[in-house]
N, CA, C, O and CB atoms as a CASP TS submission, in Angstrom:
PFRMAT TS
TARGET T0000
AUTHOR 0000-0000-0000
METHOD Language model
MODEL 1
PARENT N/A
ATOM      1  N   UNK     1      94.669 125.185 103.196  1.00  0.00           N
ATOM      2  CA  UNK     1      94.273 124.337 101.991  1.00  0.00           C
ATOM      3  C   UNK     1      93.270 123.255 102.642  1.00  0.00           C
ATOM      4  O   UNK     1      93.656 122.622 103.625  1.00  0.00           O
ATOM      5  CB  UNK     1      95.671 123.587 101.201  1.00  0.00           C
ATOM      6  N   UNK     2      92.136 123.062 102.167  1.00  0.00           N
ATOM      7  CA  UNK     2      91.213 122.146 102.682  1.00  0.00           C
ATOM      8  C   UNK     2      91.616 120.753 102.066  1.00  0.00           C
ATOM      9  O   UNK     2      92.095 120.582 100.945  1.00  0.00           O
ATOM     10  CB  UNK     2      89.725 122.588 102.344  1.00  0.00           C
ATOM     11  N   UNK     3      91.324 119.761 103.037  1.00  0.00           N
ATOM     12  CA  UNK     3      91.413 118.252 102.781  1.00  0.00           C
ATOM     13  C   UNK     3      90.348 117.882 101.750  1.00  0.00           C
ATOM     14  O   UNK     3      89.177 118.222 101.918  1.00  0.00           O
ATOM     15  CB  UNK     3      91.186 117.383 104.148  1.00  0.00           C
ATOM     16  N   UNK     4      90.737 117.211 100.719  1.00  0.00           N
ATOM     17  CA  UNK     4      89.634 116.677  99.796  1.00  0.00           C
ATOM     18  C   UNK     4      89.263 115.293 100.256  1.00  0.00           C
ATOM     19  O   UNK     4      90.128 114.540 100.705  1.00  0.00           O
ATOM     20  CB  UNK     4      90.096 116.628  98.249  1.00  0.00           C
ATOM     21  N   UNK     5      88.133 114.975 100.166  1.00  0.00           N
ATOM     22  CA  UNK     5      87.570 113.691 100.510  1.00  0.00           C
ATOM     23  C   UNK     5      87.265 113.007  99.325  1.00  0.00           C
ATOM     24  O   UNK     5      86.302 113.370  98.650  1.00  0.00           O
ATOM     25  CB  UNK     5      86.393 113.781 101.349  1.00  0.00           C
ATOM     26  N   UNK     6      88.050 111.949  98.952  1.00  0.00           N
ATOM     27  CA  UNK     6      87.851 111.147  97.755  1.00  0.00           C
ATOM     28  C   UNK     6      86.696 110.090  97.761  1.00  0.00           C
ATOM     29  O   UNK     6      86.056 109.755  96.764  1.00  0.00           O
ATOM     30  CB  UNK     6      89.103 110.456  97.490  1.00  0.00           C
ATOM     31  N   UNK     7      86.520 109.596  99.079  1.00  0.00           N
ATOM     32  CA  UNK     7      85.416 108.487  99.206  1.00  0.00           C
ATOM     33  C   UNK     7      84.497 109.002 100.158  1.00  0.00           C
ATOM     34  O   UNK     7      84.889 109.680 101.108  1.00  0.00           O
ATOM     35  CB  UNK     7      85.939 107.035  99.689  1.00  0.00           C
ATOM     36  N   UNK     8      83.303 108.728  99.971  1.00  0.00           N
ATOM     37  CA  UNK     8      82.256 109.197 101.011  1.00  0.00           C
ATOM     38  C   UNK     8      81.963 107.978 102.012  1.00  0.00           C
ATOM     39  O   UNK     8      81.255 108.135 103.007  1.00  0.00           O
ATOM     40  CB  UNK     8      80.807 109.689 100.237  1.00  0.00           C
ATOM     41  N   UNK     9      82.581 106.702 101.665  1.00  0.00           N
ATOM     42  CA  UNK     9      82.282 105.598 102.628  1.00  0.00           C
ATOM     43  C   UNK     9      83.592 104.858 102.697  1.00  0.00           C
ATOM     44  O   UNK     9      84.521 105.093 101.923  1.00  0.00           O
ATOM     45  CB  UNK     9      81.033 104.624 102.165  1.00  0.00           C
ATOM     46  N   UNK    10      83.633 103.888 103.727  1.00  0.00           N
ATOM     47  CA  UNK    10      84.794 103.011 103.951  1.00  0.00           C
ATOM     48  C   UNK    10      84.833 102.116 102.805  1.00  0.00           C
ATOM     49  O   UNK    10      83.814 101.812 102.185  1.00  0.00           O
ATOM     50  CB  UNK    10      84.730 102.216 105.283  1.00  0.00           C
ATOM     51  N   UNK    11      86.124 101.643 102.485  1.00  0.00           N
ATOM     52  CA  UNK    11      86.150 100.517 101.451  1.00  0.00           C
ATOM     53  C   UNK    11      85.705  99.148 101.967  1.00  0.00           C
ATOM     54  O   UNK    11      85.847  98.816 103.143  1.00  0.00           O
ATOM     55  CB  UNK    11      87.569 100.357 100.899  1.00  0.00           C
ATOM     56  N   UNK    12      85.182  98.405 101.070  1.00  0.00           N
ATOM     57  CA  UNK    12      84.648  97.062 101.490  1.00  0.00           C
ATOM     58  C   UNK    12      85.762  96.041 101.199  1.00  0.00           C
ATOM     59  O   UNK    12      86.306  95.999 100.096  1.00  0.00           O
ATOM     60  CB  UNK    12      83.265  96.670 100.697  1.00  0.00           C
ATOM     61  N   UNK    13      86.081  95.237 102.190  1.00  0.00           N
ATOM     62  CA  UNK    13      87.037  94.104 101.986  1.00  0.00           C
ATOM     63  C   UNK    13      86.360  92.821 101.954  1.00  0.00           C
ATOM     64  O   UNK    13      87.010  91.823 101.640  1.00  0.00           O
ATOM     65  CB  UNK    13      88.078  94.057 103.048  1.00  0.00           C
ATOM     66  N   UNK    14      85.161  92.735 102.237  1.00  0.00           N
ATOM     67  CA  UNK    14      84.349  91.501 102.245  1.00  0.00           C
ATOM     68  C   UNK    14      82.947  91.594 102.661  1.00  0.00           C
ATOM     69  O   UNK    14      82.378  92.673 102.828  1.00  0.00           O
ATOM     70  CB  UNK    14      84.945  90.559 103.077  1.00  0.00           C
ATOM     71  N   UNK    15      82.400  90.455 102.826  1.00  0.00           N
ATOM     72  CA  UNK    15      80.899  90.546 103.209  1.00  0.00           C
ATOM     73  C   UNK    15      80.650  89.536 104.340  1.00  0.00           C
ATOM     74  O   UNK    15      81.527  88.723 104.631  1.00  0.00           O
ATOM     75  CB  UNK    15      79.897  90.210 101.918  1.00  0.00           C
ATOM     76  N   UNK    16      79.478  89.572 104.980  1.00  0.00           N
ATOM     77  CA  UNK    16      79.136  88.620 106.014  1.00  0.00           C
ATOM     78  C   UNK    16      77.806  88.051 105.504  1.00  0.00           C
ATOM     79  O   UNK    16      76.793  88.741 105.389  1.00  0.00           O
ATOM     80  CB  UNK    16      79.035  89.290 107.500  1.00  0.00           C
ATOM     81  N   UNK    17      77.875  86.758 105.211  1.00  0.00           N
ATOM     82  CA  UNK    17      76.645  86.091 104.753  1.00  0.00           C
ATOM     83  C   UNK    17      75.881  85.447 105.829  1.00  0.00           C
ATOM     84  O   UNK    17      76.480  84.923 106.768  1.00  0.00           O
ATOM     85  CB  UNK    17      76.949  85.087 103.747  1.00  0.00           C
ATOM     86  N   UNK    18      74.351  85.449 105.744  1.00  0.00           N
ATOM     87  CA  UNK    18      73.790  84.761 106.828  1.00  0.00           C
ATOM     88  C   UNK    18      72.848  83.683 106.237  1.00  0.00           C
ATOM     89  O   UNK    18      72.026  83.115 106.955  1.00  0.00           O
ATOM     90  CB  UNK    18      73.061  85.742 107.787  1.00  0.00           C
ATOM     91  N   UNK    19      72.987  83.397 104.858  1.00  0.00           N
ATOM     92  CA  UNK    19      72.350  82.367 104.235  1.00  0.00           C
ATOM     93  C   UNK    19      72.714  82.260 102.797  1.00  0.00           C
ATOM     94  O   UNK    19      73.652  82.859 102.269  1.00  0.00           O
ATOM     95  CB  UNK    19      70.967  82.505 104.401  1.00  0.00           C
ATOM     96  N   UNK    20      71.843  81.399 102.178  1.00  0.00           N
ATOM     97  CA  UNK    20      72.083  81.223 100.658  1.00  0.00           C
ATOM     98  C   UNK    20      70.795  81.069 100.052  1.00  0.00           C
ATOM     99  O   UNK    20      69.837  80.579 100.650  1.00  0.00           O
ATOM    100  CB  UNK    20      72.991  79.980 100.277  1.00  0.00           C
ATOM    101  N   UNK    21      70.757  81.540  98.703  1.00  0.00           N
ATOM    102  CA  UNK    21      69.666  81.183  97.901  1.00  0.00           C
ATOM    103  C   UNK    21      69.281  79.670  97.552  1.00  0.00           C
ATOM    104  O   UNK    21      70.225  78.894  97.403  1.00  0.00           O
ATOM    105  CB  UNK    21      69.888  81.841  96.752  1.00  0.00           C
ATOM    106  N   UNK    22      68.098  79.228  97.422  1.00  0.00           N
ATOM    107  CA  UNK    22      67.773  77.905  97.138  1.00  0.00           C
ATOM    108  C   UNK    22      67.566  77.841  95.675  1.00  0.00           C
ATOM    109  O   UNK    22      67.303  78.852  95.024  1.00  0.00           O
ATOM    110  CB  UNK    22      66.583  77.431  97.915  1.00  0.00           C
ATOM    111  N   UNK    23      67.679  76.684  95.161  1.00  0.00           N
ATOM    112  CA  UNK    23      67.350  76.506  93.590  1.00  0.00           C
ATOM    113  C   UNK    23      65.978  76.645  93.394  1.00  0.00           C
ATOM    114  O   UNK    23      65.187  76.440  94.314  1.00  0.00           O
ATOM    115  CB  UNK    23      67.757  75.112  92.973  1.00  0.00           C
ATOM    116  N   UNK    24      65.591  77.008  92.161  1.00  0.00           N
ATOM    117  CA  UNK    24      64.167  77.115  91.809  1.00  0.00           C
ATOM    118  C   UNK    24      63.607  75.764  91.809  1.00  0.00           C
ATOM    119  O   UNK    24      64.305  74.778  91.574  1.00  0.00           O
ATOM    120  CB  UNK    24      63.938  77.789  90.453  1.00  0.00           C
ATOM    121  N   UNK    25      62.292  75.702  92.085  1.00  0.00           N
ATOM    122  CA  UNK    25      61.452  74.520  92.106  1.00  0.00           C
ATOM    123  C   UNK    25      60.280  74.729  91.215  1.00  0.00           C
ATOM    124  O   UNK    25      59.511  75.661  91.449  1.00  0.00           O
ATOM    125  CB  UNK    25      60.996  74.187  93.510  1.00  0.00           C
ATOM    126  N   UNK    26      60.078  73.877  90.144  1.00  0.00           N
ATOM    127  CA  UNK    26      58.959  74.034  89.254  1.00  0.00           C
ATOM    128  C   UNK    26      58.914  75.331  88.622  1.00  0.00           C
ATOM    129  O   UNK    26      57.823  75.775  88.266  1.00  0.00           O
ATOM    130  CB  UNK    26      57.734  73.812  89.932  1.00  0.00           C
ATOM    131  N   UNK    27      60.059  76.039  88.428  1.00  0.00           N
ATOM    132  CA  UNK    27      60.138  77.367  87.811  1.00  0.00           C
ATOM    133  C   UNK    27      59.827  78.467  88.810  1.00  0.00           C
ATOM    134  O   UNK    27      59.977  79.632  88.440  1.00  0.00           O
ATOM    135  CB  UNK    27      59.183  77.461  86.630  1.00  0.00           C
ATOM    136  N   UNK    28      59.421  78.214  90.000  1.00  0.00           N
ATOM    137  CA  UNK    28      59.185  79.206  91.091  1.00  0.00           C
ATOM    138  C   UNK    28      60.349  79.473  91.948  1.00  0.00           C
ATOM    139  O   UNK    28      61.131  78.595  92.313  1.00  0.00           O
ATOM    140  CB  UNK    28      58.094  78.767  91.959  1.00  0.00           C
ATOM    141  N   UNK    29      60.441  80.789  92.273  1.00  0.00           N
ATOM    142  CA  UNK    29      61.525  81.197  93.323  1.00  0.00           C
ATOM    143  C   UNK    29      61.213  80.525  94.800  1.00  0.00           C
ATOM    144  O   UNK    29      60.091  80.453  95.301  1.00  0.00           O
ATOM    145  CB  UNK    29      61.547  82.915  93.470  1.00  0.00           C
ATOM    146  N   UNK    30      62.217  80.136  95.285  1.00  0.00           N
ATOM    147  CA  UNK    30      62.131  79.669  96.825  1.00  0.00           C
ATOM    148  C   UNK    30      62.653  80.605  97.632  1.00  0.00           C
ATOM    149  O   UNK    30      63.519  81.370  97.207  1.00  0.00           O
ATOM    150  CB  UNK    30      62.860  78.389  97.168  1.00  0.00           C
ATOM    151  N   UNK    31      62.181  80.669  98.937  1.00  0.00           N
ATOM    152  CA  UNK    31      62.791  81.646  99.923  1.00  0.00           C
ATOM    153  C   UNK    31      64.224  81.178 100.324  1.00  0.00           C
ATOM    154  O   UNK    31      64.560  79.995 100.377  1.00  0.00           O
ATOM    155  CB  UNK    31      61.865  81.772 101.248  1.00  0.00           C
ATOM    156  N   UNK    32      64.999  82.201 100.588  1.00  0.00           N
ATOM    157  CA  UNK    32      66.450  81.773 100.855  1.00  0.00           C
ATOM    158  C   UNK    32      66.594  80.876 102.143  1.00  0.00           C
ATOM    159  O   UNK    32      65.767  80.907 103.054  1.00  0.00           O
ATOM    160  CB  UNK    32      67.379  83.082 101.032  1.00  0.00           C
ATOM    161  N   UNK    33      67.678  80.102 102.142  1.00  0.00           N
ATOM    162  CA  UNK    33      67.967  79.220 103.196  1.00  0.00           C
ATOM    163  C   UNK    33      68.652  80.089 104.269  1.00  0.00           C
ATOM    164  O   UNK    33      69.580  80.787 103.863  1.00  0.00           O
ATOM    165  CB  UNK    33      68.847  78.010 102.716  1.00  0.00           C
ATOM    166  N   UNK    34      68.330  80.155 105.600  1.00  0.00           N
ATOM    167  CA  UNK    34      68.806  80.951 106.569  1.00  0.00           C
ATOM    168  C   UNK    34      69.775  80.023 107.336  1.00  0.00           C
ATOM    169  O   UNK    34      69.431  78.866 107.580  1.00  0.00           O
ATOM    170  CB  UNK    34      67.674  81.571 107.412  1.00  0.00           C
ATOM    171  N   UNK    35      70.961  80.496 107.715  1.00  0.00           N
ATOM    172  CA  UNK    35      71.916  79.836 108.563  1.00  0.00           C
ATOM    173  C   UNK    35      71.839  80.282 109.986  1.00  0.00           C
ATOM    174  O   UNK    35      71.396  81.397 110.264  1.00  0.00           O
ATOM    175  CB  UNK    35      73.268  80.049 108.057  1.00  0.00           C
ATOM    176  N   UNK    36      72.292  79.375 110.971  1.00  0.00           N
ATOM    177  CA  UNK    36      72.418  79.756 112.336  1.00  0.00           C
ATOM    178  C   UNK    36      73.772  80.268 112.596  1.00  0.00           C
ATOM    179  O   UNK    36      74.187  80.239 113.755  1.00  0.00           O
ATOM    180  CB  UNK    36      72.106  78.637 113.235  1.00  0.00           C
ATOM    181  N   UNK    37      74.547  80.757 111.603  1.00  0.00           N
ATOM    182  CA  UNK    37      76.041  81.196 111.899  1.00  0.00           C
ATOM    183  C   UNK    37      76.177  82.282 110.654  1.00  0.00           C
ATOM    184  O   UNK    37      75.320  82.471 109.790  1.00  0.00           O
ATOM    185  CB  UNK    37      77.322  79.751 111.831  1.00  0.00           C
ATOM    186  N   UNK    38      77.303  82.870 110.752  1.00  0.00           N
ATOM    187  CA  UNK    38      77.827  83.819 109.794  1.00  0.00           C
ATOM    188  C   UNK    38      78.931  83.251 108.958  1.00  0.00           C
ATOM    189  O   UNK    38      79.681  82.448 109.511  1.00  0.00           O
ATOM    190  CB  UNK    38      78.307  85.025 110.485  1.00  0.00           C
ATOM    191  N   UNK    39      79.139  83.562 107.679  1.00  0.00           N
ATOM    192  CA  UNK    39      80.115  83.087 106.846  1.00  0.00           C
ATOM    193  C   UNK    39      80.858  84.623 106.342  1.00  0.00           C
ATOM    194  O   UNK    39      80.276  85.513 105.723  1.00  0.00           O
ATOM    195  CB  UNK    39      79.381  82.061 105.566  1.00  0.00           C
ATOM    196  N   UNK    40      82.011  84.633 106.709  1.00  0.00           N
ATOM    197  CA  UNK    40      82.716  85.864 106.075  1.00  0.00           C
ATOM    198  C   UNK    40      83.409  85.477 104.789  1.00  0.00           C
ATOM    199  O   UNK    40      84.125  84.490 104.619  1.00  0.00           O
ATOM    200  CB  UNK    40      83.807  86.502 107.067  1.00  0.00           C
ATOM    201  N   UNK    41      83.080  86.425 103.895  1.00  0.00           N
ATOM    202  CA  UNK    41      83.664  86.037 102.610  1.00  0.00           C
ATOM    203  C   UNK    41      84.568  87.346 102.029  1.00  0.00           C
ATOM    204  O   UNK    41      84.369  88.491 102.435  1.00  0.00           O
ATOM    205  CB  UNK    41      82.396  85.587 101.544  1.00  0.00           C
ATOM    206  N   UNK    42      85.419  87.060 101.188  1.00  0.00           N
ATOM    207  CA  UNK    42      86.249  88.036 100.398  1.00  0.00           C
ATOM    208  C   UNK    42      85.354  88.564  99.272  1.00  0.00           C
ATOM    209  O   UNK    42      84.206  88.139  99.144  1.00  0.00           O
ATOM    210  CB  UNK    42      87.602  87.348  99.793  1.00  0.00           C
ATOM    211  N   UNK    43      85.883  89.501  98.445  1.00  0.00           N
ATOM    212  CA  UNK    43      85.114  89.994  97.308  1.00  0.00           C
ATOM    213  C   UNK    43      85.385  89.232  96.154  1.00  0.00           C
ATOM    214  O   UNK    43      84.755  89.488  95.128  1.00  0.00           O
ATOM    215  CB  UNK    43      85.368  91.381  97.023  1.00  0.00           C
ATOM    216  N   UNK    44      86.342  88.211  96.171  1.00  0.00           N
ATOM    217  CA  UNK    44      86.732  87.492  95.160  1.00  0.00           C
ATOM    218  C   UNK    44      85.628  86.433  94.764  1.00  0.00           C
ATOM    219  O   UNK    44      84.914  86.016  95.676  1.00  0.00           O
ATOM    220  CB  UNK    44      88.009  86.915  95.504  1.00  0.00           C
ATOM    221  N   UNK    45      85.432  85.975  93.507  1.00  0.00           N
ATOM    222  CA  UNK    45      84.461  84.980  93.193  1.00  0.00           C
ATOM    223  C   UNK    45      84.968  83.864  92.611  1.00  0.00           C
ATOM    224  O   UNK    45      85.974  83.967  91.908  1.00  0.00           O
ATOM    225  CB  UNK    45      83.502  85.441  92.403  1.00  0.00           C
ATOM    226  N   UNK    46      84.340  82.609  92.818  1.00  0.00           N
ATOM    227  CA  UNK    46      84.851  81.384  92.178  1.00  0.00           C
ATOM    228  C   UNK    46      84.329  81.241  90.842  1.00  0.00           C
ATOM    229  O   UNK    46      83.748  82.186  90.308  1.00  0.00           O
ATOM    230  CB  UNK    46      84.521  80.172  92.952  1.00  0.00           C
ATOM    231  N   UNK    47      84.491  80.138  90.261  1.00  0.00           N
ATOM    232  CA  UNK    47      84.099  79.789  88.876  1.00  0.00           C
ATOM    233  C   UNK    47      82.646  79.873  88.646  1.00  0.00           C
ATOM    234  O   UNK    47      82.224  80.277  87.562  1.00  0.00           O
ATOM    235  CB  UNK    47      84.548  78.425  88.529  1.00  0.00           C
ATOM    236  N   UNK    48      81.777  79.482  89.690  1.00  0.00           N
ATOM    237  CA  UNK    48      80.385  79.661  89.504  1.00  0.00           C
ATOM    238  C   UNK    48      79.794  80.955  89.803  1.00  0.00           C
ATOM    239  O   UNK    48      78.579  81.138  89.729  1.00  0.00           O
ATOM    240  CB  UNK    48      79.743  78.757  90.226  1.00  0.00           C
ATOM    241  N   UNK    49      80.694  81.934  90.168  1.00  0.00           N
ATOM    242  CA  UNK    49      80.259  83.323  90.537  1.00  0.00           C
ATOM    243  C   UNK    49      79.924  83.619  91.927  1.00  0.00           C
ATOM    244  O   UNK    49      79.503  84.735  92.228  1.00  0.00           O
ATOM    245  CB  UNK    49      79.133  83.673  89.799  1.00  0.00           C
ATOM    246  N   UNK    50      80.093  82.621  92.864  1.00  0.00           N
ATOM    247  CA  UNK    50      79.845  82.726  94.234  1.00  0.00           C
ATOM    248  C   UNK    50      80.996  83.403  94.927  1.00  0.00           C
ATOM    249  O   UNK    50      82.137  83.248  94.491  1.00  0.00           O
ATOM    250  CB  UNK    50      79.580  81.400  94.806  1.00  0.00           C
ATOM    251  N   UNK    51      80.752  84.153  95.996  1.00  0.00           N
ATOM    252  CA  UNK    51      81.791  84.784  96.824  1.00  0.00           C
ATOM    253  C   UNK    51      82.669  83.666  97.650  1.00  0.00           C
ATOM    254  O   UNK    51      82.098  82.788  98.298  1.00  0.00           O
ATOM    255  CB  UNK    51      81.064  85.824  97.847  1.00  0.00           C
ATOM    256  N   UNK    52      83.912  83.752  97.588  1.00  0.00           N
ATOM    257  CA  UNK    52      84.725  82.787  98.205  1.00  0.00           C
ATOM    258  C   UNK    52      84.878  83.053  99.728  1.00  0.00           C
ATOM    259  O   UNK    52      84.991  84.214 100.120  1.00  0.00           O
ATOM    260  CB  UNK    52      86.057  82.762  97.520  1.00  0.00           C
ATOM    261  N   UNK    53      84.885  82.072 100.546  1.00  0.00           N
ATOM    262  CA  UNK    53      84.933  82.183 102.062  1.00  0.00           C
ATOM    263  C   UNK    53      86.397  82.841 102.345  1.00  0.00           C
ATOM    264  O   UNK    53      87.395  82.561 101.681  1.00  0.00           O
ATOM    265  CB  UNK    53      84.731  80.605 102.848  1.00  0.00           C
ATOM    266  N   UNK    54      86.371  83.696 103.357  1.00  0.00           N
ATOM    267  CA  UNK    54      87.594  84.286 103.804  1.00  0.00           C
ATOM    268  C   UNK    54      88.125  83.397 105.102  1.00  0.00           C
ATOM    269  O   UNK    54      87.970  83.748 106.272  1.00  0.00           O
ATOM    270  CB  UNK    54      87.324  85.888 104.171  1.00  0.00           C
ATOM    271  N   UNK    55      88.733  82.265 104.700  1.00  0.00           N
ATOM    272  CA  UNK    55      89.133  81.224 105.807  1.00  0.00           C
ATOM    273  C   UNK    55      90.030  81.881 106.766  1.00  0.00           C
ATOM    274  O   UNK    55      89.757  81.874 107.966  1.00  0.00           O
ATOM    275  CB  UNK    55      89.880  79.922 105.220  1.00  0.00           C
ATOM    276  N   UNK    56      91.241  82.533 106.237  1.00  0.00           N
ATOM    277  CA  UNK    56      92.081  83.154 107.282  1.00  0.00           C
ATOM    278  C   UNK    56      91.463  84.097 108.286  1.00  0.00           C
ATOM    279  O   UNK    56      91.791  84.116 109.472  1.00  0.00           O
ATOM    280  CB  UNK    56      93.104  83.865 106.648  1.00  0.00           C
ATOM    281  N   UNK    57      90.598  84.838 107.771  1.00  0.00           N
ATOM    282  CA  UNK    57      89.843  85.868 108.831  1.00  0.00           C
ATOM    283  C   UNK    57      89.043  85.088 109.757  1.00  0.00           C
ATOM    284  O   UNK    57      89.074  85.394 110.948  1.00  0.00           O
ATOM    285  CB  UNK    57      88.811  86.961 108.108  1.00  0.00           C
ATOM    286  N   UNK    58      88.236  83.993 109.305  1.00  0.00           N
ATOM    287  CA  UNK    58      87.441  83.192 110.194  1.00  0.00           C
ATOM    288  C   UNK    58      88.391  82.517 111.249  1.00  0.00           C
ATOM    289  O   UNK    58      88.133  82.572 112.451  1.00  0.00           O
ATOM    290  CB  UNK    58      86.618  82.122 109.373  1.00  0.00           C
ATOM    291  N   UNK    59      89.394  81.939 110.801  1.00  0.00           N
ATOM    292  CA  UNK    59      90.306  81.234 111.780  1.00  0.00           C
ATOM    293  C   UNK    59      90.967  82.138 112.709  1.00  0.00           C
ATOM    294  O   UNK    59      91.308  81.702 113.808  1.00  0.00           O
ATOM    295  CB  UNK    59      91.364  80.461 111.082  1.00  0.00           C
ATOM    296  N   UNK    60      91.187  83.349 112.390  1.00  0.00           N
ATOM    297  CA  UNK    60      91.813  84.357 113.191  1.00  0.00           C
ATOM    298  C   UNK    60      90.736  84.794 114.270  1.00  0.00           C
ATOM    299  O   UNK    60      91.087  84.971 115.436  1.00  0.00           O
ATOM    300  CB  UNK    60      92.323  85.591 112.271  1.00  0.00           C
ATOM    301  N   UNK    61      89.489  84.957 113.890  1.00  0.00           N
ATOM    302  CA  UNK    61      88.453  85.097 114.863  1.00  0.00           C
ATOM    303  C   UNK    61      88.260  84.072 115.820  1.00  0.00           C
ATOM    304  O   UNK    61      88.022  84.322 117.001  1.00  0.00           O
ATOM    305  CB  UNK    61      87.309  85.263 114.263  1.00  0.00           C
ATOM    306  N   UNK    62      88.363  82.805 115.309  1.00  0.00           N
ATOM    307  CA  UNK    62      88.103  81.562 116.244  1.00  0.00           C
ATOM    308  C   UNK    62      89.339  81.568 117.256  1.00  0.00           C
ATOM    309  O   UNK    62      89.157  81.272 118.438  1.00  0.00           O
ATOM    310  CB  UNK    62      88.023  80.026 115.335  1.00  0.00           C
ATOM    311  N   UNK    63      90.531  81.894 116.793  1.00  0.00           N
ATOM    312  CA  UNK    63      91.759  81.740 117.717  1.00  0.00           C
ATOM    313  C   UNK    63      91.713  82.776 118.760  1.00  0.00           C
ATOM    314  O   UNK    63      92.299  82.536 119.815  1.00  0.00           O
ATOM    315  CB  UNK    63      93.132  81.864 116.942  1.00  0.00           C
ATOM    316  N   UNK    64      91.060  83.960 118.602  1.00  0.00           N
ATOM    317  CA  UNK    64      91.004  85.075 119.438  1.00  0.00           C
ATOM    318  C   UNK    64      89.823  84.883 120.361  1.00  0.00           C
ATOM    319  O   UNK    64      89.541  85.780 121.155  1.00  0.00           O
ATOM    320  CB  UNK    64      90.918  86.358 118.640  1.00  0.00           C
ATOM    321  N   UNK    65      89.159  83.839 120.311  1.00  0.00           N
ATOM    322  CA  UNK    65      87.848  83.557 121.141  1.00  0.00           C
ATOM    323  C   UNK    65      86.943  84.702 120.947  1.00  0.00           C
ATOM    324  O   UNK    65      86.491  85.280 121.935  1.00  0.00           O
ATOM    325  CB  UNK    65      88.115  83.365 122.740  1.00  0.00           C
ATOM    326  N   UNK    66      86.630  85.092 119.701  1.00  0.00           N
ATOM    327  CA  UNK    66      85.634  86.083 119.555  1.00  0.00           C
ATOM    328  C   UNK    66      84.273  85.673 119.927  1.00  0.00           C
ATOM    329  O   UNK    66      83.901  84.516 119.733  1.00  0.00           O
ATOM    330  CB  UNK    66      85.625  86.536 118.246  1.00  0.00           C
ATOM    331  N   UNK    67      83.526  86.549 120.441  1.00  0.00           N
ATOM    332  CA  UNK    67      82.111  86.023 120.909  1.00  0.00           C
ATOM    333  C   UNK    67      81.374  85.636 119.557  1.00  0.00           C
ATOM    334  O   UNK    67      81.448  86.258 118.498  1.00  0.00           O
ATOM    335  CB  UNK    67      81.186  87.249 121.812  1.00  0.00           C
ATOM    336  N   UNK    68      80.621  84.440 119.819  1.00  0.00           N
ATOM    337  CA  UNK    68      79.674  83.896 118.787  1.00  0.00           C
ATOM    338  C   UNK    68      78.428  84.137 119.041  1.00  0.00           C
ATOM    339  O   UNK    68      77.553  83.743 118.270  1.00  0.00           O
ATOM    340  CB  UNK    68      79.745  82.566 118.591  1.00  0.00           C
TER
END
């Protein structure tokens, strides 16, 4: 009996952000603000609709002396 593959990709548990959008100025779009670091987020959103940071995961990486 063949094995059925239900998903064609790995499940997503979060995202890595490298910047954030800037507010509009005089009705025109602004280029995004780039950060010099990564921010790991979960898939949950706050009241404003932004992704919430995954603080326990980031602290775990810092404790294990992960390369930065």
